[in-house]
C-alpha positions as CSV (number, residue, x, y, z in Angstrom):
1,M,0.0,0.0,0.0
2,S,1.3,3.5,-0.9
3,I,2.0,6.1,1.7
4,E,-0.9,8.2,0.2
5,A,-3.3,5.3,0.6
6,E,-2.2,4.6,4.1
7,V,-2.5,8.2,5.2
8,L,-5.9,8.5,3.6
9,E,-7.0,5.3,5.3
10,S,-5.8,6.7,8.7
11,F,-7.8,10.0,8.1
12,N,-10.9,8.0,7.1
13,K,-10.7,6.0,10.3
14,I,-10.6,9.2,12.3
15,V,-13.5,11.0,10.5
16,N,-15.4,7.7,10.5
17,G,-17.4,8.4,7.4
18,R,-18.6,11.9,8.4
19,V,-17.0,13.5,5.4
20,E,-15.1,12.4,2.3
21,V,-11.3,12.5,2.7
22,T,-9.1,13.4,-0.3
23,V,-5.5,14.6,-0.5
24,E,-6.8,18.1,-1.0
25,S,-9.0,18.0,2.2
26,S,-8.0,20.6,4.8
27,L,-7.6,19.2,8.3
28,K,-10.1,21.9,9.5
29,E,-12.8,20.9,7.0
30,L,-12.4,17.3,8.2
31,G,-13.5,18.5,11.6
32,L,-10.4,17.3,13.3
33,D,-9.3,18.8,16.6
34,S,-5.7,19.1,17.6
35,L,-5.8,15.9,19.6
36,D,-7.1,14.0,16.6
37,V,-4.2,15.3,14.5
38,V,-1.6,14.6,17.1
39,E,-2.9,11.1,17.7
40,M,-2.8,10.3,14.0
41,L,0.7,11.8,13.6
42,T,1.9,9.8,16.5
43,D,0.6,6.6,14.8
44,M,2.4,7.7,11.6
45,E,5.6,8.3,13.5
46,E,5.5,4.8,15.0
47,K,4.5,3.2,11.7
48,Y,7.2,4.8,9.6
49,G,9.9,5.3,12.3
50,I,10.0,9.1,11.8
51,E,9.4,12.1,14.0
52,F,7.4,15.3,13.4
53,D,8.7,18.4,15.1
54,N,6.4,21.0,16.5
55,D,6.9,23.4,13.7
56,E,6.0,20.8,11.1
57,M,2.9,19.9,13.0
58,L,1.8,23.5,13.0
59,E,2.3,23.9,9.3
60,L,0.2,20.9,8.3
61,G,-2.9,22.2,6.7
62,T,-4.1,19.5,4.3
63,V,-3.9,15.7,4.0
64,N,-1.4,16.2,1.2
65,D,0.9,18.2,3.6
66,V,1.0,15.2,5.9
67,I,1.8,12.9,3.0
68,S,4.5,15.2,1.7
69,V,6.3,15.5,5.1
70,I,6.2,11.7,5.6
71,E,7.6,11.1,2.1
72,K,10.3,13.8,2.6
73,K,11.4,12.2,5.9
74,L,11.5,8.7,4.5
75,K,13.9,9.9,1.7
76,K,16.5,11.3,4.2
């Protein structure tokens, strides 16, 4: 499964079918609070063996932003 598909699946689990999740979806329009986002990012950190710093977390605005940061970190 691709990183994009895995991230979309993670967001879909969190929103639980309330809204459609696409790579263009903003985290705010998905109705996620900061705890939801931190929990999902923590799961991604464990899954991929990466770490998001606080500045990166604050800059994440869309699902695609999350995907891009993960892909960037995995290429290092």
